[in-house]
TORNUDREN-686379 format. One record per residue (C-alpha): x, z, y; residue in three letters. Coordinates in pm, whole numbers, padded with zeros to 5 digits, always signed. Each point is the difference from the previous one (the first is absolute). Last residue first. Layout:
XZYala
...
***
This chain:
-03096-02899-00128ile
-00087-00284+00240leu
+00121+00195+00305gly
+00215-00283+00137phe
+00339+00156-00077gln
-00149+00140-00320glu
-00056-00355-00122phe
+00356-00080+00109his
+00173+00279-00192his
-00233-00008-00300asn
+00064-00372-00035leu
+00377+00054+00007his
+00009+00297-00235lys
-00215-00167-00264arg
+00177-00336+00035glu
+00340+00167-00029leu
-00100+00178-00319leu
-00142-00325-00144tyr
+00323-00182+00085ser
+00185+00279-00180glu
-00209-00059-00310tyr
+00063-00375-00005arg
+00372+00024+00066asn
+00158+00038+00341leu
+00340-00112+00130glu
+00095+00149+00336gly
-00220+00254+00176phe
-00001-00122+00360val
-00013-00380-00002leu
-00137-00023-00352asn
+00156-00214-00269lys
-00185-00089-00316leu
+00038+00116-00359lys
-00191-00168-00282ala
-00083+00162-00332asp
-00377-00053+00018pro
+00034-00365+00110asn
-00340-00163-00061glu
-00197+00313+00076lys
+00256+00082+00268phe
-00069-00325+00184tyr
-00376+00027-00046glu
-00012+00331+00188ile
+00210-00132+00288tyr
-00206-00322+00016lys
-00318+00209+00016lys
+00151+00197+00293arg
+00067-00327+00180gln
-00363-00109-00028glu
-00119+00339+00125lys
+00230-00015+00305phe
-00112-00355+00075lys
-00362+00118-00002glu
+00084+00294+00224ile
+00184-00224+00248ala
-00301-00234+00018thr
-00230+00293+00081glu
+00245+00133+00261leu
+00009-00323+00201asp
+00176-00335+00047gln
+00290+00077-00231his
+00374+00006+00075lys
+00020+00273+00266leu
+00316+00003+00210asp
+00226+00292-00077asp
-00047+00333+00180leu
+00269+00190+00190ala
+00102+00366+00023asp
+00281-00057-00253lys
+00037-00356-00121glu
-00138-00048-00350leu
+00226-00129-00275gln
+00130+00343-00103pro
-00342+00175-00011phe
+00029+00312+00218gln
-00181+00315-00110ser
-00228+00110+00286asn
-00155+00276-00214gln
+00226+00105-00283pro
-00087-00150-00340phe
-00190+00255-00202lys
+00163+00233-00250arg
-00100-00004-00365tyr
+00339-00100-00136asn
+00066-00305-00216tyr
+00054-00249+00281leu
+00268+00235+00136ser
+00230-00112-00282ala
+00064-00331+00177his
+00098+00179+00321val
+00246+00218-00191lys
+00142-00296-00190asp
+00031-00202+00323leu
+00192+00270+00188ile
+00355-00132-00038lys
-00117-00363-00024glu
-00145-00003+00349pro
-00373-00088+00008thr
-00072-00348+00135ala
-00005-00189-00329ile
+00096-00358+00082glu
-00266-00269+00019phe
-00112-00314-00184asp
-00245+00172-00236gln
-00339-00105+00136ile
-00246-00138-00255glu
+00102+00261-00258gly
-00336+00174-00027ser
+00125+00320+00171ala
+00153-00197+00289ile
-00325-00190+00055lys
-00180+00334-00033tyr
+00215+00130+00288thr
-00121-00289+00218tyr
-00367+00072-00080glu
+00055+00363+00096leu
+00143-00105+00339his
-00293-00236+00049glu
-00239+00292-00064ile
+00181+00227+00248met
+00021-00265+00269his
-00374-00062-00045gln
-00083+00368+00043pro
+00218+00021+00315thr
+00345+00149-00032met
+00141+00221+00277ile
+00101+00312-00195gly
-00199+00311-00085trp
-00366+00089-00060lys
-00079-00370+00030pro
-00287-00129+00215lys
-00282-00206-00153ala
-00111-00303+00205asp
-00004-00243-00291ala
-00193+00240-00221lys
+00112+00129-00341leu
-00273+00175-00200lys
-00046-00282-00252ser
+00376+00002-00046leu
-00010+00349-00147cys
-00273-00078-00253glu
+00170-00323-00097asn
+00326+00188-00063ile
-00181+00263-00206lys
-00166-00264-00223glu
+00325-00188-00046glu
+00164+00325-00107thr
+00230+00179+00240met
+00030+00349-00142glu
-00027+00244+00290val
+00328+00173+00070phe
+00098+00364+00040thr
-00153+00157-00308glu
+00257-00103-00260gln
+00009+00295-00236lys
+00336+00122-00118lys
+00174-00146-00302gln
+00120+00221-00283val
+00358+00008-00125met
-00005+00196-00322thr
+00210+00293-00108leu
+00013+00170-00339ile
+00035+00369-00068thr
+00023+00083-00369ala
-00134+00243-00256val
+00017-00008-00379ala
-00154+00176-00301val
-00286+00204+00147leu
-00227+00114-00283pro
+00169+00336+00024ser
+00178+00227-00244asp
+00192+00298+00139lys
-00241+00256-00138asp
+00044-00156-00344thr
-00203-00257-00192lys
+00023-00106-00367gln
-00214+00288-00123ser
-00264-00102+00252glu
-00053-00319-00199pro
+00050-00312+00213arg
-00316-00174+00119asn
+00041+00116+00359glu
+00342-00161+00018phe
-00116-00341-00123asn
-00023-00150+00354ala
+00363+00088+00071asp
+00014-00017+00380phe
+00211-00201+00243val
-00008+00128+00359glu
+00093-00236+00283val
+00017+00143+00352his
-00014-00294+00237trp
+00209-00026+00316lys
-00158-00240+00247val
+00225-00194+00235ile
-00139-00156+00314gly
-00076-00353+00108ser
-00004-00235+00294pro
+00010-00359-00129his
+00320-00159-00119glu
+00248-00238+00155thr
+00243+00267+00119ser
-00040+00271+00262ser
-00203+00259-00190val
+00038+00367+00080asp
-00116+00246-00262arg
-00258+00273-00043asp
+00020+00227-00303val
-00311+00103-00192lys
+00010+00274-00261glu
-00109+00089-00353lys
-00278-00249-00067cys
-00110+00063-00357thr
+00021-00213-00315leu
-00109+00187-00318arg
+00107-00185-00310val
-00119-00027-00361tyr
+00198+00016-00320ile
-00051-00044-00372thr
+00261+00082-00265asp
+00017-00255-00284asn
+00378-00024+00029his
+00156+00310+00145tyr
+00010+00165+00343leu
+00283+00236+00083pro
-00024+00294+00243arg
+00021+00061+00376leu
+00138-00337+00108phe
+00072+00026+00374arg
+00007-00270+00266ile
+00084-00003+00369ser
-00011-00226+00304asp
-00081-00336-00159leu
-00013-00311+00213gly
-00187-00205+00255tyr
-00240-00185-00231asn
-00152-00260+00228ala
-00281-00104+00235ala
-00275+00238-00099val
-00281-00107+00236pro
-00160-00228-00261gly
+00069-00272-00252lys
-00157+00082-00335asn
+00174+00174-00291pro
-00049+00370+00088tyr
+00286+00196-00156val
-00100+00327-00171phe
+00011-00083-00373leu
+00283-00252+00004gly
+00194+00240+00214ala
-00040+00266-00269ala
+00127-00247-00259ala
+00307-00058+00213ser
+00048+00374+00044ile
-00031+00056-00375ile
+00229-00297-00066phe
+00253+00155+00236tyr
-00001+00317-00203gly
+00048-00201-00318his
-00259+00089-00267ala
+00131+00204-00289thr
+00000-00085-00370arg
-00036+00333-00176lys
+00069+00371+00047glu
+00245-00008+00291phe
+00202+00298+00126ile
+00291-00109-00221ser
+00138+00169-00314gly
-00131-00272-00229asp
-00123-00299+00201leu
+00246-00255-00141ser
-00228-00175-00253thr
-00243-00082+00281ile
+00241-00260+00139asp
-00163-00201+00280thr
-00147+00223+00270his
+00187+00324-00069ala
+00317-00202-00068tyr
+00031-00144+00351phe
-00052-00374-00028his
-00066-00078+00368asp
+00046-00378-00007trp
-00288-00023+00253thr
-00224-00248-00185leu
+00110+00099-00348asn
-00048+00370+00069ala
-00336-00068+00162phe
-00105-00200-00307asn
+00100+00289-00227gln
-00203+00249+00199ile
-00308-00220+00027asp
+00015-00078-00375thr
-00009+00370-00085asp
-00312+00028+00211thr
-00066+00187+00324leu
-00376+00054+00038thr
-00148-00066+00341arg
-00267+00185+00194lys
-00214-00065+00309his
+00126+00111+00338thr
-00074+00304+00215lys
+00019-00083+00370leu
+00082+00227+00291ser
-00012+00049+00375met
+00188+00331+00044gly
+00183-00115+00310pro
-00217-00252+00186gln
-00013-00379-00012ile
-00219-00154+00268asp
+00275-00072+00256glu
+00223-00171-00259trp
-00269-00246-00106his
-00204+00076-00310tyr
-00031-00221-00307gln
+00304+00158-00166phe
-00193+00327-00020pro
-00251-00160-00243his
-00348+00068+00130gln
-00196+00314+00081glu
+00322+00201-00032ala
-00026+00346-00160glu
+00150+00258+00229lys
+00207+00213-00236tyr
+00027+00377+00035ala
+00355+00128+00033ala
+00194+00065-00321asn
+00324-00157+00134gln
-00006-00027+00378gln
-00116-00305+00194tyr
+00169-00023+00339ile
-00206+00016+00320gly
+00156+00337+00069thr
-00311+00205+00074ile
-00237-00179-00237glu
+00248+00003-00286thr
+00077+00369+00062ile
-00370+00074-00038thr
-00030-00191-00328thr
+00323+00148-00138pro
-00134+00350+00070ser
+00162+00206+00272gly
+00327+00086+00167gln
+00167-00132+00315ile
+00361+00070+00094ala
+00068-00071+00366thr
+00299-00175+00161arg
-00026-00023+00377gln
+00136-00324+00138leu
+00255-00051+00278tyr
+00306+00047-00225his
-00177-00225-00252lys
+00084-00297+00220ile
+00371+00071-00036gly
-00017+00023-00378arg
-00188-00331-00021met
+00305-00183+00134gly
+00287+00237+00069gly
-00054+00036+00376met
+00123+00342+00109glu
+00145+00296-00185glu
+00122+00332+00135gly
+00283+00243-00066gly
+00136-00047+00350gly
+00320-00197-00040ala
+00194+00331+00029arg
-00137+00109-00335gly
-00168-00268-00204pro
-00067-00365+00087gly
-00250-00236+00146gly
-00127-00353-00051his
-00181-00054-00330val
-00007-00363-00103leu
-00274-00262+00041tyr
+00034-00016+00379pro
+00378-00058-00017leu
+00268+00202+00179pro
+00293-00222+00097ser
+00334+00171+00064gly
+00193-00077-00317his
-00096-00364-00016gly
-00303-00225-00053thr
+00174-00148-00302ser
-00088-00352-00110gln
+00342-00157+00046lys
+00185+00313-00112ala
-00187+00064-00324met
+00243-00143-00254glu
+00320+00063+00198arg
-00048+00375+00011asn
-00156+00274+00212ile
-00187+00292-00158val
-00242+00146+00253leu
-00110+00364-00017ile
-00312+00141+00169arg
-00118+00347+00099gly
+00338+00158-00059his
+00125+00345-00109his
-00136+00025-00354ser
+00096-00363-00062ala
+00374+00070+00003ala
+00053+00075-00369asn
-00225-00268-00146val
+00097-00264+00257val
+00375+00060-00015tyr
+00042-00002-00377asp
-00239-00292-00041thr
+00188-00210+00256ala
+00334+00081-00162ile
-00139-00101-00339asn
-00153-00309+00157asp
+00341-00124+00112asp
-00039-00262+00270tyr
+00025+00264+00271thr
-00101+00060+00361ala
-00186+00330+00036ile
-00279+00089+00237ser
-00161+00307+00153ser
-00327+00043+00180val
-00217+00249+00186leu
+00249+00281-00027ser
+00030+00356-00127gly
+00258+00268+00052lys
+00270-00241+00128gly
+00227+00178-00247met
-00189-00183-00275gln
+00186-00325+00065ala
+00328+00189-00020leu
-00097+00157-00333gln
-00104-00336-00144val
+00330-00157+00105ala
+00187+00299-00145glu
-00172-00039-00337asp
+00077-00370+00017met
+00368+00083+00021ser
+00278+00027+00260lys
-00203-00047+00318tyr
+00105-00118+00346pro
-00172+00013+00344met
-00087-00264+00259ile
-00220+00116+00290thr
-00274-00187+00189ser
-00113-00059+00359val
-00210-00280+00148pro
-00260+00244+00141gly
-00178+00322-00085phe
+00320+00209-00035ala
-00089+00234-00281glu
+00158+00341-00045arg
-00027+00175-00338glu
+00196-00189-00263his
+00270-00123+00240val
+00013+00354+00148val
+00084+00164-00331asn
+00358-00122-00032asn
+00154+00202-00288gln
-00159-00209-00277phe
+00054-00320+00202pro
+00379+00047+00021asn
+00130-00349+00080asp
-00240-00046+00289thr
-00041-00337+00165arg
-00215-00085+00296phe
-00142-00341+00095val
-00154-00065+00342val
-00203-00302+00109pro
+00023-00030+00380ser
-00266+00134+00236ile
-00234-00160+00250phe
-00287+00163+00188ala
+00007-00251+00285gly
+00130+00031+00355lys
+00366+00063-00079asn
+00026-00263-00272ala
-00137-00264+00236asp
-00168-00271-00206ala
+00044-00363-00098gly
+00258+00074-00269ile
+00144+00351-00025thr
+00348+00142-00059glu
-00005+00379-00019ile
+00303+00192+00128asn
-00038+00377+00011asp
-00174+00068-00331leu
+00250-00196-00205asn
-00058-00063-00369gly
+00175+00021-00336tyr
+00215+00264-00172val
-00150+00312+00160met
+00152+00289-00195glu
-00219+00275-00142ala
-00033+00376+00050glu
-00028+00048+00377lys
-00097-00365+00045ser
-00338+00071-00164ile
-00091+00230+00288asp
+00104-00253+00266ala
-00188-00274-00180ile
-00315+00214+00007ser
+00032+00045+00375ser
+00064-00371+00042lys
-00320-00072-00192val
-00204+00230+00227ala
+00159-00153+00311glu
-00092-00348-00119val
-00355+00119-00072gln
-00037+00113+00361gln
+00132-00339+00103lys
-00300-00150-00174ser
-00115-00197-00306val
+00349-00068-00133leu
+00134-00345+00072ser
+00003-00343-00153gly
+00198-00119-00299met
+00055-00355-00127arg
+00011-00188+00332val
+00066-00375-00030glu
-00371-00082+00019lys
-00042+00168+00338leu
-00319+00201+00051arg
+00178+00304-00143pro
+00210+00034+00317asp
+00334+00134-00119gly
+00216+00085-00300ile
+00175-00246-00233thr
+00066+00115-00355val
+00280-00204-00159lys
+00251+00284+00044asp
-00238+00215-00205leu
+00065-00215-00308glu
+00378+00018+00042lys
-00022+00379+00049ala
-00206+00028-00318leu
+00264-00188-00200ala
+00285+00217+00132ile
-00181+00330-00061gln
-00124-00112-00341val
+00347-00099-00115asp
+00154+00320+00137glu
-00257+00218-00182val
+00034-00189-00329leu
+00225+00240-00195asn
-00222+00294+00092glu
-00308-00167-00148pro
-00259-00049+00277val
-00272+00204+00177ile
-00116-00151+00331ile
-00213+00263+00175arg
-00246-00084+00282arg
-00171-00303-00155ile
-00318-00067+00199ala
-00339+00115-00138thr
-00117+00191+00308cys
+00098-00303+00201lys
+00159-00009+00345gln
+00322-00162-00126gly
+00007-00250+00284ala
-00344-00120-00118lys
+00201-00176-00275val
+00366+00093+00066thr
+00097+00276-00243met
-00233-00113-00277glu
+00133-00355+00022lys
+00364+00108-00007arg
-00066+00226-00300val
-00182-00281-00181glu
+00282-00242+00076lys
+00257+00239-00144val
-00205+00061-00315phe
-00076-00367-00060leu
+00371-00083+00023asn
+00092+00272-00248phe
-00286-00102-00232glu
+00105-00366+00000pro
+00340+00103-00137thr
+00318-00087+00190gly
+00073+00358+00106pro
-00105+00246-00272val
-00359+00070-00098ala
+00072+00160-00339asp
+00039+00346+00150glu
-00345-00029+00157gly
-00027+00005+00380leu
-00249+00264+00106ile
-00243-00013+00293ser
-00117+00323+00157ala
-00291+00092+00226asn
+00055+00280+00247leu
-00366+00048+00086ser
-00247-00070+00276asp
-00329+00168-00073ala
-00321-00113-00169glu
-00241+00292+00010met
-00345+00007-00151thr
-00229+00286+00097phe
-00328+00078-00178pro
-00196+00253+00211val
-00039+00339-00167ser
-00218+00114+00294glu
+00202+00314+00077lys
+00337-00155-00090ile
-00052-00315+00202leu
-00133+00208+00291arg
+00302+00231-00009pro
+00246-00290+00047his
+00281+00039-00255ala
+00005-00370-00091lys
+00030-00087+00368leu
+00320+00201+00042leu
+00148-00142-00323arg
-00075-00353+00115gly
+00177+00054+00330thr
+00319+00104-00179ala
-00026-00278-00261ala
-00017-00261+00271ser
-00278-00253+00002gly
-00306-00113-00193thr
-00297+00235-00022phe
-00328-00024-00185thr
-00304+00222+00047val
-00316-00020-00214val
-00337+00132+00114asp
-00264+00155-00228gln
+00137+00352+00056ser
-00024-00029+00376glu
+00234-00089+00286val
-00060+00192+00322thr
+00345+00116+00110asp
+00184-00290-00164leu
-00019-00231+00302val
+00109+00273+00243thr
+00352-00128+00067lys
-00122-00346+00091val
+00292-00243+00024thr
-00086-00350+00113gly
-00212-00305-00064asn
-00321+00150-00135ile
-00163-00254-00231ile
-00346-00002-00152gln
-00085-00214-00299leu
-00304+00018-00230ala
-00211+00117+00292gly
-00185-00329+00038glu
-00009-00192-00326pro
+00305-00219-00052leu
-00024-00377+00042ile
-00095+00006+00368gly
+00311-00207+00071ser
+00046+00158+00342asn
+00064+00341-00159ile
+00273-00141-00224ile
+00145-00198+00290glu
+00020+00317+00210arg
+00156+00191-00290ala
+00276-00261-00020val
+00074+00029+00372ala
-00015+00381-00011glu
+00250+00014-00287ala
+00237-00209+00212leu
-00048+00220+00307tyr
+00064+00308-00216ala
+00371-00081-00029ser
+00153+00298+00188ser
-00320+00207-00025pro
-00003+00058-00379ala
-00325-00134-00143pro
-00299+00236-00043leu
-00262-00163-00224val
-00349+00139-00059val
-00135-00151-00319ala
-00331-00050-00183pro
-00044+00069-00376val
-00160-00238-00250gly
+00283-00003-00255ala
+00097-00355+00095met
+00002+00114+00363trp
+00232+00289-00089asn
+00246-00235-00170val
+00005-00274+00261ala
+00035+00269+00267cys
+00327+00131-00141lys
+00189-00327-00045glu
-00169-00120+00321leu
+00134+00262+00239met
+00357+00022-00125gly
+00020-00377-00035trp
-00104-00050+00362val
+00198+00271+00182pro
+00299-00018-00236phe
+00288+00195+00158asn
-00193+00237+00225phe
-00135+00238-00268ala
-00365+00058-00080asn
-00246+00290+00005ile
-00295-00127-00205his
-00319+00207+00002val
-00235-00118-00276ala
-00358+00104+00070val
-00246+00204-00200gly
-00278-00045-00250lys
+00243-00065-00286lys
-00088-00315-00190pro
-00125+00057-00358val
+00194+00021-00326met
-00181+00039-00331ile
+00120+00175-00313his
-00187+00000-00332his
-00160+00259-00222ala
-00203+00024-00318met
-00283+00173-00179phe
-00207-00191-00257arg
+00288-00121-00220gly
-00098+00224-00290gly
+00346+00151-00018arg
-00019+00104+00362ser
+00212-00039+00312leu
+00070-00372-00035asp
+00222-00113+00286ile
-00047-00334+00176pro
+00313-00200+00083asp
+00177-00020+00333gly
-00144-00007+00348glu
-00337-00123+00123val
+00039-00107+00363his
-00248+00029+00286phe
-00168-00235+00249pro
-00074-00241-00286lys
+00123-00342-00102asn
+00241+00169-00236pro
+00372+00033+00076phe
+00296-00194-00135leu
-00106-00327+00164lys
-00020+00180+00334arg
+00378+00038-00028leu
+00036-00349+00150ser
-00102+00137+00341ala
+00283+00251-00026asn
+00252-00279-00030ala
-00149-00211+00280phe
-00016+00295+00240leu
+00355+00100-00091asn
+00108-00357+00066gly
-00131+00036+00355phe
+00242+00288+00046gly
+00285-00198-00152gly
-00098-00281+00234glu
+00054+00226+00299ile
+00269+00248-00100asp
+00210-00203-00242ile
-00041-00310+00218trp
+00102+00204+00303ser
+00334+00089-00156asp
+00054-00365-00097val
-00086-00117+00353arg
+00232+00263+00143thr
-00123+00345+00107ala
+00109+00172+00321gly
-00345+00149+00064thr
-00058-00259+00276arg
+00042-00274-00262tyr
-00317+00134-00165ser
-00210-00105+00296leu
+00078-00369-00041asp
-00035+00033-00377tyr
-00354+00138+00041phe
-00122-00313+00179gln
+00131-00208-00290glu
-00217+00174-00260lys
-00339-00126+00113arg
-00095-00202-00309lys
+00142+00280-00215thr
-00233+00249+00169leu
-00316-00184-00105tyr
+00126-00064-00353leu
+00082+00369-00045ala
-00339+00102+00141leu
-00184-00226-00245lys
+00202+00141-00287lys
-00069+00355+00115leu
-00376-00066+00016met
+00012-00163-00342asn
+00153+00319-00135gly
-00258+00222+00168arg
-00285-00211-00137glu
+00145+00003-00350gln
+00062+00375+00017phe
-00365+00046+00090thr
-00114+00090+00351met
-00206+00316+00046lys
+00309+00212+00073arg
+00119-00243+00266leu
-00326+00018+00197val
-00028+00379+00010glu
+00370+00042+00062gly
+00021-00207+00315gly
-00272+00169+00206lys
+00012+00343-00167thr
+00353+00096-00099arg
+00154-00228+00263gly
-00210+00145+00280tyr
+00086+00352-00121asn
+00371-00070+00035leu
-00042-00138+00353val
-00232+00290+00089glu
+00262+00255-00101pro
+00266-00197+00195ile
-00181-00015+00333asp
+00253-00212+00188leu
+00071+00125+00352gly
+00380-00023-00009glu
+00137-00265-00235val
+00247-00190+00219ala
+00235-00288-00070trp
+00176-00207+00261asn
+00092-00368+00037thr
+00274-00244+00098phe
+00310+00204+00078his
+00266-00268-00060glu
+00303+00107-00207gly
+00070-00362-00082thr
+00015+00014-00381ile
-00197+00314-00090ala
-00268-00071+00263asp
-00088+00342+00135tyr
-00299+00230-00036ile
-00071+00254+00274pro
-00197+00327-00030ala
-00347+00059+00134gly
-00171-00058+00333glu
-00269+00246-00107glu
-00355-00079-00109lys
+00073-00171-00333gly
-00143-00348-00043thr
-00317-00140-00160thr
-00119-00271-00233trp
-00342+00066-00149gln
-00187+00086-00319gly
+00080+00370-00027gln
+00372-00062+00039val
+00215-00307+00066tyr
+00303+00114+00201his
+00162-00189+00285gln
+00363-00037+00097ile
+00050+00061+00369lys
+00052-00229+00296asn
+00249+00102+00271met
***
């Protein structure tokens, strides 16, 4: 019998012993074994810390995020092979979609978080803190990747999602992972891990996977490691008390199964949308993954006068649930993961039956479609009812990890809250109500016992992800029985794998460490106007002091007339008595506008656009005849993705300080300790283009230089073109670019045309062996000219026609086979890329 393999220390390997069997949940077939004997666990952990960790820690957040995005795209293209395996776990197509594509979605979601982090290997958190009145001693917080490994001990129910929702976070933080899936579904986690390793996208050591239970995995963890656990609360408590975790103070996050509750609001009576939504949500949470979800609804809490209505309605919904082979379209619920799990659920049902009445379900007679109920791990949905939930403790303490839930009544919202809290902490709760007062009452009073609360009503129903869906941007975890941990949560989750450190020093030193300009740090005087620099050449602290401007009475009144801002301090100087103003006061926004007039560079350059205003403060009034000057300083640089029709660029945050130029001339008697020449500060953002250093500019002189080196017998670096074929191909594309040839259909599909069109603006080369739509693959067209020299002359003539066409028609747009309609500038971008591509192909540049 073959065995599941492990990927550790850079290779795939198997355990030494025969191992334990794994069965197909639908057919009962014994198809593989798992074994972990012989693995050197201390060395596996150390390999991750060193081999994988060293590379990940040096990567920036942008690089890590793009790595995750690339991996998500890679896996998505191969998703169907994972569905075939997932059926063996008993999961339907919908169940598998949650697990497989939900897992890939976690990669996408965490990849997008790179935009919230700097383009550095570490994160600067929060605002700076001034520790001295003089502003020369300060502090900030930075967060750096832990120099350990993330050990993920996962449950059986979501082998893909469970692995990737954790790994996506630790990889974004710069920490490698060792994953231990539960044995009963580890074969699916192994398949995904194998594709991840095959992709070569992650650095070696970033992912290791041990497909089975290793009881000694925590024996050698270290203080820089992080351990996460998903599974039963009982097992979690045992792991949490491990002596090594306590000795080394190892962070431990636990996400345990919990007795999650859903409440029907008193207003949600039969016939209302909320009642119907509630019943369908309960049915869904009972039957998706056959109830094997840590977020499934285990307790159905309803007004006492609606218990019968809910029981009847839920039974009707469950009657529609067909059970059987999940590969069949007509099947709505598959099986549990194993027969062992069936026995565990039946044991829990037996305990619950001692204090509650089974009102739906039959454990002895299960009707299945396309499968043998005796061979597979099938079980019927079961609904209990208890009319005395305050005396029945077992329904609040014992969880049946399958399609099992209990209906219970409440008399008031206080009772509903109390019942929900009797679960002693859950991952999620929900309430169905269209009354926001009821919703507020429940949420505020119940929140202490739940990690997440969903309010269900008719307005959000179509867009809702549902009671049982954890989302990458939200915290997933809960207090008490649920484990007391937090996972995911957007930036919060990533920070779990980072070490927060307070740093203290002078503003200048802190600026250099963080890469963010700090108030009162030394300026770096720019040799030219900062707006003349490309994004790469701008550095935090780069600064410009402007010339001066005097604000006149006429300026202030004209600004009021232009903007219609006639606030009395600007326009009615007879009303200043008792105000903070002494005389006609300049508008705050006029001060900022005037400041911009002083620091903006007028000529076209790398600054592509004003991107916005982050913050602004007016520290004291300015009056007519006051004179100002501005200090413009680069505060921070933020990288950005560009996918539209614009050139690669980043965002630069500028620290704008507006000073009163007359301050020094004021008599000392009119100054206090709090006085300062600084009158306003703001943070403005500009979009600044990055340098284009990929392509050679194709001037006529450069083209002639390249062509002079082209020989008829030259061999291409890629492809099958001869030099003459290449030149005649370029001549043909110039005929398209000059409008001579336009009788064709655009070859690029409409759904991706915008994306392909926008790619002209990036600085990435055309892929080698790119296929021109009108050329047959692996075949050459017949040559049209007698020799290479003639072809070159025709090429030059056609290029002149292209140039002349746009001189005469500067606003024209012409079709291109690949990129759609192109204007003059876009035709130039295509020409530059295209000539560079083919001239490089023949070693001319």
